[in-house]
N, C-alpha and C positions, 0 to 999 in steps of 0.2 A: 573891123574890129571896135569892141564895146572895151568900153573904161568904166568904170563904177569909180564914182566919184567922190558919193557920200553915201552913208548910212544913216536911218535913222530905225530909234525905236521907242516905243511908250511902254513902260513900263509901272503897275500897276502894283503896289507895294503896301499894306496894311489898311486901306481904302485913297491911299496918295497916291496921284499919277506924277511921272517923270519923265519927259523926252529926253532923249540923250541922241545925237548927233556928231556921227565921228567922219572931218574934213580927212577922204584918204590921200590926197596930195599933198596938203602940209601938218598928215599926222598930229590933230589936233580934236579934240573934243568936248564937246559944248553940254552941259546938262542944263535943263531948266524946267521947275514945275507947273504942271499943268492943272487948270483947274477939271473937278468933274465938268462942269458947260461943257468949255471945249472939249474934253473926249467923248460927251455926248454929241455932238455936233460936227466930228469930225468926218463920216461920211458926207454930209453934204458938203461943209468946206471942200474937201477933195472934190465931189462931184460937181463942182460950179469953177473947182481950176482949171481942170480934165477939161470943162467945156471952152471953160474962157482962151485954154492953150488950142485946145485944135480951132476954133474957131480963126486964131492971129497967125494957121499954117498954111502958107501960100497952096492954093488949091492949082491943077493941073498938072500934066505930066514933069519928069524928070528927068 
């Protein structure tokens, strides 16, 4: 069974960006402005994070 813990949205409004993260377990929301340069680098960051997480997973059979 999967349990959704967080949701995240990147919102653009009038040329400005904000990240909205909702913690579903604690029923809280955090919002922070995000510079355009960070938005542009987001695909690279996500790829690096995914690569790092995948390399730290144990290999072999469960």
